[in-house]
C-alpha positions as CSV (number, residue, x, y, z in Angstrom):
1,M,181.8,256.1,30.9
2,K,182.6,252.6,32.1
3,S,179.6,250.2,32.3
4,N,179.3,247.5,35.0
5,R,176.7,245.6,33.0
6,L,177.6,241.9,32.5
7,C,177.5,240.7,28.9
8,S,174.9,238.0,28.4
9,R,175.7,234.8,26.6
10,R,173.4,235.7,23.7
11,H,175.0,239.2,23.4
12,F,178.5,237.6,23.5
13,L,177.7,235.2,20.7
14,Q,176.1,237.9,18.6
15,A,179.1,240.2,19.1
16,S,181.6,237.5,18.3
17,R,180.0,235.5,15.5
18,F,181.8,237.4,12.7
19,G,185.1,237.7,14.6
20,L,185.6,234.1,16.0
21,G,185.5,230.7,14.4
22,T,184.2,229.1,17.6
23,L,180.7,228.4,16.4
24,A,181.8,227.2,13.0
25,L,184.3,224.9,14.7
26,A,181.6,223.5,17.0
27,T,179.3,222.9,14.1
28,L,182.0,221.0,12.1
29,L,182.9,218.9,15.1
30,K,179.3,218.0,15.6
31,Q,178.9,217.1,11.9
32,D,181.9,214.8,12.1
33,G,180.8,213.2,15.3
34,L,183.7,214.6,17.4
35,L,181.8,216.9,19.7
36,G,181.0,214.3,22.3
37,A,177.4,215.5,22.9
38,P,175.1,212.7,23.9
39,V,172.3,211.7,21.6
40,K,168.9,213.0,22.8
41,P,166.5,210.4,24.2
42,A,163.5,209.3,22.1
43,L,160.7,211.8,22.4
44,G,157.9,211.8,24.9
45,M,155.8,214.4,26.6
46,D,158.9,216.5,27.3
47,A,159.9,216.5,23.6
48,Q,162.2,219.1,22.1
49,F,161.3,220.0,18.6
50,D,164.2,219.5,16.2
51,L,165.4,217.0,13.6
52,L,168.6,215.9,15.4
53,P,169.0,212.1,15.6
54,K,167.3,210.6,18.7
55,A,167.8,207.3,20.4
56,Q,165.3,204.5,20.2
57,H,163.3,203.3,23.2
58,F,164.9,199.9,22.6
59,P,167.0,198.3,19.9
60,G,165.1,198.2,16.6
61,K,166.4,197.1,13.1
62,A,164.5,199.7,11.1
63,K,166.2,203.1,10.4
64,A,164.3,204.4,7.4
65,M,161.1,203.7,5.5
66,I,159.8,203.9,1.9
67,S,156.0,203.9,1.6
68,L,154.7,202.8,-1.8
69,F,151.1,204.1,-1.3
70,M,148.5,203.0,-3.9
71,M,145.6,205.4,-3.4
72,G,142.2,204.0,-4.4
73,G,142.1,200.5,-2.9
74,P,143.9,197.7,-4.8
75,S,141.9,194.5,-5.3
76,Q,143.4,191.9,-3.0
77,M,141.6,188.9,-4.5
78,D,143.1,189.7,-7.9
79,L,146.6,190.4,-6.7
80,F,147.5,188.7,-3.4
81,D,144.7,186.6,-2.0
82,P,143.5,183.7,-4.2
83,K,140.0,182.5,-3.6
84,P,138.8,179.4,-5.4
85,M,135.3,179.9,-4.1
86,L,135.0,183.1,-6.2
87,T,135.9,181.1,-9.3
88,K,133.5,178.2,-8.4
89,Y,130.6,180.6,-7.8
90,D,131.4,183.2,-10.5
91,G,128.3,184.9,-11.7
92,Q,126.1,183.4,-9.0
93,S,124.4,185.3,-6.1
94,F,126.6,185.9,-3.1
95,P,125.2,183.8,-0.2
96,G,126.1,186.2,2.7
97,E,125.7,189.9,3.6
98,I,127.7,192.6,1.8
99,K,128.1,196.2,2.9
100,Y,128.1,198.2,-0.3
101,D,129.5,201.7,-0.5
102,N,128.0,202.5,-3.9
103,L,124.4,201.2,-3.9
104,A,123.6,202.7,-7.3
105,Q,125.9,200.3,-9.1
106,A,125.7,197.4,-6.6
107,S,125.3,193.8,-7.6
108,S,125.2,190.5,-5.6
109,K,126.9,188.5,-8.3
110,V,130.1,186.8,-7.3
111,F,133.1,188.0,-9.4
112,G,135.8,185.4,-9.8
113,S,139.3,186.7,-10.5
114,P,140.1,186.8,-14.2
115,W,143.8,186.1,-13.4
116,K,145.6,183.0,-12.4
117,F,147.6,182.5,-9.2
118,S,150.7,180.4,-8.7
119,K,153.3,179.7,-6.0
120,H,156.6,181.5,-6.0
121,G,159.9,181.3,-4.1
122,E,161.0,178.8,-1.6
123,C,158.2,180.0,0.7
124,G,155.6,179.0,-1.9
125,M,153.8,182.4,-1.7
126,E,150.8,182.5,-4.1
127,L,150.7,185.6,-6.2
128,S,148.7,186.8,-9.2
129,E,150.1,186.6,-12.7
130,L,149.7,190.4,-12.8
131,L,152.8,190.6,-10.5
132,P,155.6,188.7,-12.2
133,H,158.4,190.8,-10.8
134,L,157.2,190.8,-7.3
135,A,157.0,187.0,-7.6
136,K,160.8,187.0,-8.1
137,V,161.3,188.5,-4.6
138,A,158.6,186.6,-2.8
139,D,161.2,185.2,-0.4
140,D,162.0,188.8,0.7
141,I,158.5,190.1,1.5
142,C,156.0,189.7,4.3
143,L,152.5,189.5,2.8
144,I,149.7,190.4,5.2
145,R,146.3,189.1,4.0
146,S,144.3,190.1,7.0
147,M,144.5,193.9,7.2
148,S,141.4,195.7,8.4
149,S,140.2,199.2,9.4
150,G,136.4,198.7,9.2
151,V,135.7,202.2,7.9
152,S,133.7,202.8,4.8
153,N,135.4,205.2,2.3
154,H,138.6,206.5,0.9
155,A,139.1,209.4,3.2
156,Q,138.5,207.4,6.4
157,G,140.6,204.5,5.1
158,L,143.4,206.9,4.2
159,Y,143.3,208.5,7.6
160,A,143.2,205.1,9.4
161,I,146.2,203.7,7.5
162,N,148.2,206.9,7.3
163,S,147.5,208.6,10.6
164,G,145.9,206.1,13.0
165,R,142.6,207.8,13.2
166,I,139.5,207.9,10.9
167,T,139.3,211.7,10.9
168,G,141.4,214.3,9.2
169,G,143.8,216.8,10.6
170,N,146.1,214.3,12.4
171,P,149.8,213.8,11.9
172,A,150.8,211.3,9.1
173,L,153.0,208.3,9.9
174,G,156.1,210.0,8.4
175,S,155.6,212.9,10.7
176,W,155.5,210.6,13.7
177,L,158.7,208.9,12.7
178,T,160.6,212.1,12.1
179,Y,159.3,213.5,15.4
180,G,160.4,210.4,17.2
181,L,163.7,209.7,15.6
182,G,164.9,212.9,13.9
183,C,167.0,212.6,10.8
184,E,170.4,211.3,9.8
185,T,171.2,214.2,7.5
186,E,171.3,217.9,7.8
187,E,171.4,218.4,4.0
188,L,168.0,216.9,3.0
189,P,164.5,217.0,4.5
190,A,163.8,214.2,7.0
191,Y,160.4,213.4,5.3
192,M,160.2,213.6,1.5
193,V,157.2,213.0,-0.8
194,L,157.7,211.9,-4.4
195,S,154.6,213.1,-6.4
196,H,153.1,211.7,-9.7
197,P,153.3,213.7,-12.9
198,G,149.5,213.7,-12.9
199,G,149.4,215.4,-9.5
200,L,148.9,214.4,-5.9
201,P,146.5,211.7,-4.8
202,T,143.0,212.5,-3.7
203,F,143.0,214.4,-0.3
204,Q,146.4,215.9,-1.4
205,S,148.3,217.1,1.7
206,D,146.5,214.8,4.1
207,H,149.0,212.2,2.9
208,F,151.9,214.0,4.4
209,T,150.5,216.5,6.9
210,N,152.1,217.2,10.3
211,G,148.7,217.7,11.7
212,W,149.0,219.1,15.2
213,L,152.6,218.1,15.5
214,P,155.0,221.1,15.0
215,A,155.3,222.2,11.4
216,L,158.9,221.0,11.4
217,Y,157.7,217.4,10.8
218,Q,155.6,217.9,7.7
219,G,156.5,216.2,4.4
220,T,158.5,218.0,1.7
221,V,156.9,217.5,-1.7
222,V,159.2,216.7,-4.6
223,R,157.9,217.4,-8.1
224,A,157.7,214.6,-10.6
225,T,159.5,216.5,-13.3
226,E,162.6,218.7,-13.4
227,P,163.2,220.9,-11.6
228,R,162.0,218.5,-8.9
229,I,162.5,221.2,-6.2
230,L,161.9,224.8,-7.3
231,N,164.3,227.7,-6.5
232,L,167.3,225.8,-5.3
233,D,169.6,228.1,-7.2
234,P,170.2,231.6,-5.7
235,P,170.2,234.6,-8.0
236,T,173.6,235.3,-9.6
237,T,173.9,238.5,-7.5
238,L,173.7,236.5,-4.3
239,A,175.7,233.4,-5.1
240,G,178.6,232.5,-3.0
241,E,179.8,234.8,-0.1
242,G,177.0,237.3,-0.6
243,Q,174.4,234.7,0.1
244,R,176.3,233.3,3.0
245,R,176.5,236.7,4.7
246,Q,172.9,237.3,4.1
247,L,171.9,234.0,5.6
248,D,174.2,234.5,8.6
249,L,172.5,237.9,9.3
250,L,169.0,236.3,8.8
251,S,170.0,233.5,11.1
252,S,171.1,235.8,13.9
253,L,167.9,237.9,13.7
254,N,165.7,234.8,13.6
255,E,167.4,233.2,16.6
256,E,167.0,236.4,18.6
257,H,163.3,236.5,17.7
258,A,162.8,232.8,18.4
259,S,164.4,233.2,21.8
260,D,161.8,235.8,22.7
261,H,159.0,233.6,21.5
262,P,159.9,230.0,22.6
263,A,156.4,228.6,22.1
264,E,156.2,229.5,18.4
265,H,156.8,226.1,16.8
266,D,155.9,227.4,13.3
267,L,158.6,230.0,13.7
268,R,161.1,227.4,14.6
269,A,160.1,225.3,11.6
270,R,160.5,228.3,9.3
271,I,163.9,229.0,10.6
272,A,164.9,225.3,10.2
273,S,163.6,225.4,6.6
274,Y,165.7,228.4,5.8
275,E,168.8,226.6,7.0
276,L,167.9,223.4,5.2
277,A,167.2,225.3,2.0
278,A,170.8,226.5,1.9
279,N,172.2,223.0,2.5
280,M,169.9,221.6,-0.2
281,Q,171.3,223.7,-3.0
282,T,173.9,221.1,-3.7
283,A,172.7,218.0,-1.8
284,A,169.2,217.9,-3.2
285,K,170.3,218.2,-6.8
286,E,172.8,215.4,-6.4
287,A,170.3,213.1,-4.6
288,L,167.5,213.6,-7.1
289,D,169.7,213.2,-10.1
290,I,169.8,209.6,-11.3
291,S,171.9,210.3,-14.4
292,N,175.1,208.9,-12.8
293,E,173.4,205.6,-11.8
294,P,174.8,202.6,-13.7
295,E,172.7,201.6,-16.7
296,S,172.3,198.1,-15.2
297,V,170.5,199.7,-12.2
298,K,168.3,201.9,-14.4
299,K,167.4,198.8,-16.4
300,L,166.6,196.9,-13.2
301,Y,164.0,199.4,-12.2
302,G,162.6,199.9,-15.7
303,V,163.8,203.5,-16.3
304,D,164.4,202.5,-20.0
305,N,160.7,201.4,-20.5
306,P,158.1,204.2,-21.2
307,T,155.5,202.2,-19.2
308,T,157.5,202.0,-16.0
309,R,159.8,205.0,-16.5
310,D,158.1,207.4,-14.1
311,Y,157.5,205.0,-11.2
312,A,160.9,203.5,-11.8
313,T,162.6,206.9,-11.5
314,R,160.8,207.7,-8.3
315,C,161.6,204.4,-6.7
316,L,165.2,204.8,-7.6
317,I,165.2,208.3,-6.2
318,A,163.6,206.9,-3.0
319,R,166.5,204.5,-2.6
320,R,169.0,207.3,-3.1
321,L,167.3,209.4,-0.5
322,V,167.3,206.8,2.3
323,E,170.9,206.0,1.3
324,R,171.7,209.6,2.1
325,G,170.0,209.7,5.5
326,V,166.3,210.6,4.8
327,R,164.1,209.0,7.4
328,Y,160.8,208.6,5.5
329,V,160.0,208.7,1.8
330,Q,156.5,208.4,0.2
331,V,156.0,207.4,-3.4
332,L,152.5,208.5,-4.4
333,N,150.1,207.8,-7.3
334,S,147.7,210.3,-8.9
335,G,144.1,210.7,-7.8
336,Q,142.6,207.4,-6.9
337,S,144.0,205.4,-9.8
338,W,143.6,202.0,-8.0
339,D,139.9,202.7,-7.4
340,Q,138.4,200.3,-9.9
341,H,134.6,200.5,-9.5
342,G,134.5,199.8,-13.3
343,S,136.8,198.5,-16.1
344,L,138.9,196.5,-13.6
345,I,139.8,194.0,-16.2
346,S,141.8,196.6,-18.2
347,A,142.7,199.1,-15.5
348,L,144.2,196.8,-12.9
349,P,146.8,195.3,-15.4
350,A,147.7,198.8,-16.4
351,N,148.4,199.8,-12.8
352,C,150.5,196.7,-12.3
353,A,152.4,197.1,-15.5
354,A,153.5,200.6,-14.4
355,T,154.5,199.7,-10.8
356,D,155.3,196.0,-10.4
357,Q,158.9,196.0,-11.8
358,P,160.0,199.2,-10.0
359,C,158.6,198.0,-6.7
360,A,160.4,194.6,-7.0
361,A,163.6,196.3,-8.2
362,L,163.6,198.5,-5.1
363,I,163.7,195.5,-2.8
364,T,166.5,193.9,-4.9
365,D,168.5,197.1,-5.0
366,L,168.2,197.8,-1.3
367,K,169.2,194.2,-0.5
368,Q,172.2,194.2,-2.8
369,R,173.4,197.4,-1.0
370,G,172.9,196.0,2.4
371,L,170.1,198.6,3.1
372,L,167.1,196.3,3.2
373,E,167.9,195.1,6.8
374,S,167.4,198.7,8.0
375,T,164.8,200.0,5.5
376,V,161.1,199.2,5.7
377,V,159.4,199.1,2.3
378,Q,155.6,199.1,2.5
379,W,153.2,198.5,-0.3
380,T,149.6,199.3,0.5
381,G,146.4,201.1,-0.3
382,E,143.8,202.5,2.1
383,M,141.4,199.5,1.5
384,G,140.6,196.5,-0.7
385,R,137.7,195.4,-2.8
386,L,134.5,193.3,-2.5
387,P,134.1,189.8,-3.9
388,V,131.1,190.8,-6.0
389,L,130.5,192.7,-9.2
390,Q,129.9,196.4,-9.4
391,N,128.7,198.1,-12.6
392,D,127.1,195.0,-14.2
393,A,126.9,196.6,-17.6
394,G,129.1,194.3,-19.7
395,R,132.3,192.4,-18.9
396,E,134.6,195.3,-20.0
397,K,132.9,197.6,-17.5
398,W,132.9,195.3,-14.5
399,G,134.5,196.5,-11.3
400,R,134.5,196.0,-7.5
401,D,133.3,198.2,-4.7
402,H,135.2,199.2,-1.5
403,N,136.1,196.8,1.2
404,T,137.9,197.7,4.5
405,F,137.1,194.5,6.5
406,G,139.8,192.4,4.9
407,F,142.5,193.5,2.5
408,S,146.2,192.9,1.8
409,Q,149.5,194.7,2.0
410,W,153.1,193.6,1.8
411,V,156.1,194.8,3.7
412,A,159.8,194.0,3.3
413,G,163.0,194.6,5.3
414,G,163.5,196.5,8.6
415,G,163.1,193.5,10.8
416,F,159.9,192.0,9.3
417,K,159.7,188.3,8.4
418,A,160.8,187.5,4.9
419,G,159.0,184.9,2.8
420,H,156.0,184.9,5.2
421,V,152.3,185.1,4.7
422,H,150.3,186.3,7.6
423,G,146.6,186.0,8.3
424,E,143.6,184.9,6.2
425,T,140.3,186.3,5.0
426,D,137.2,184.2,4.7
427,E,136.6,181.9,1.7
428,W,135.3,184.9,-0.3
429,G,138.1,187.3,0.5
430,H,135.6,189.6,2.2
431,K,136.6,189.8,5.9
432,A,139.7,189.0,7.9
433,V,139.1,185.9,10.0
434,I,142.5,184.6,11.1
435,D,145.2,186.8,12.7
436,E,143.4,190.0,11.8
437,V,145.7,193.1,11.8
438,K,143.9,196.3,12.6
439,H,145.4,199.5,11.3
440,Y,146.5,200.5,14.9
441,D,148.1,197.1,15.4
442,W,150.1,197.7,12.2
443,H,151.3,201.0,13.5
444,A,152.2,199.6,16.9
445,T,154.2,196.9,15.1
446,L,155.9,199.3,12.7
447,L,157.0,201.6,15.5
448,H,158.3,198.5,17.3
449,A,160.5,197.7,14.3
450,F,161.9,201.2,14.6
451,G,162.7,200.6,18.3
452,L,159.8,202.8,19.4
453,D,157.1,202.0,22.0
454,H,153.8,203.2,20.6
455,T,152.5,204.1,24.1
456,K,155.6,206.2,24.8
457,L,155.9,208.1,21.5
458,N,153.4,210.8,22.4
459,Y,152.7,214.4,22.1
460,K,151.0,216.5,24.8
461,R,147.8,217.9,23.2
462,N,144.9,219.4,25.0
463,G,146.3,218.1,28.3
464,L,146.5,214.5,27.0
465,A,149.4,212.5,25.6
466,A,148.3,211.8,22.0
467,T,149.8,208.8,20.2
468,L,149.8,207.4,16.7
469,T,147.9,204.3,17.6
470,N,145.2,206.1,19.5
471,D,143.6,202.9,20.7
472,P,143.9,201.1,24.1
473,G,143.7,197.8,22.3
474,A,146.6,198.4,20.0
475,K,149.2,195.6,20.1
476,V,152.5,194.7,18.5
477,V,151.9,191.7,16.1
478,E,155.0,189.6,17.0
479,K,154.2,187.1,14.3
480,L,155.2,189.7,11.7
481,L,158.6,190.3,13.1
482,A,161.7,188.2,12.4
């Protein structure tokens, strides 16, 4: 019996996918940039949820970012912000008011830095003797000495710096960037997280959560040891054509189900993860394998040194990932290893010994490859430390309590000023007093470097257009930009 029913587009594609090369041809043309389809506009309230490359709101130099996040709160007056007053009044009572986080071990005694500072580079940037390698690239970094979030503890500080709010459950910065700009590769995740052998930092997945953005934009965690991503190899019985046919069938079933449930963003994310997993079987192995890097490059990072080997390897992998089109890479520490409430005199040098050379090498390597101009490298923690002693139980046990009213971070590349020091804290290194940079100002400025307007990069949530900056006073700090 002859049917008069018209064949729908979906049924036509399903019926012809194994008999025609049309779809495969279209995919290849798209990958090679020959399809002629326009790039999607930067996302706003009418966002479509995928990882295809998206246009900036306006021209921006930054294309990728590497976040070197030091969970715990590095001591700014011992690393980046020299304060002669601390040395002059070392051991005496602090003359002003201090907001302590840990009253049980609090002390009002001024703690002068045990380490010397000196000027480096043509810019004359003053840095601690604990950072000899960073000192060599002083002319390439922008040092911000006036960061502030004004919240009291690690969780709130992390949330402020990483997600723009002081409460949990919100999207991380990497999720916002991949949501807004997509990715330049279809073979690797857009957002990758390089974990420490000792495990993730405190608050674990809060560092790379997609929050209430679609699950497609969450970070992909990479193990610190081999195999860095589990289950990349298919079973022998499925390798090759068998696996390809199975994936094709799964893809067709998934797409049919997704078309019937267009609001299910988690479903879309799961489908995308299946497709990405197949591509990663070869691409991820190659990207995460540093064995073919020249020995000179490995030595530059410190891969040959047991003290620096882990962090050096992960910094080198971070460079390889952005080189291959990954949008955002986080390099994380373990626990709160920069949280020196005690034993600062021994613990802080150990932290620096493990990370200083790899961080500086990352800048040098990116610059030599012509990637620094388009790659933002950020070094920060969630807070800084106080100018007074904590745990006054003998010099070897001295530490510093939390401080979120004035701390330091540095940034390099991606359109930020090089060889530049921005802002000041007071004479004690306690509070930002000149050119203060609130966490939401930093985010507005960073998005601007990527060509994104922080007021327009939004996601409709509960009837409102939610943004990363989440503050009506957020502003782009033009002085930080080249």
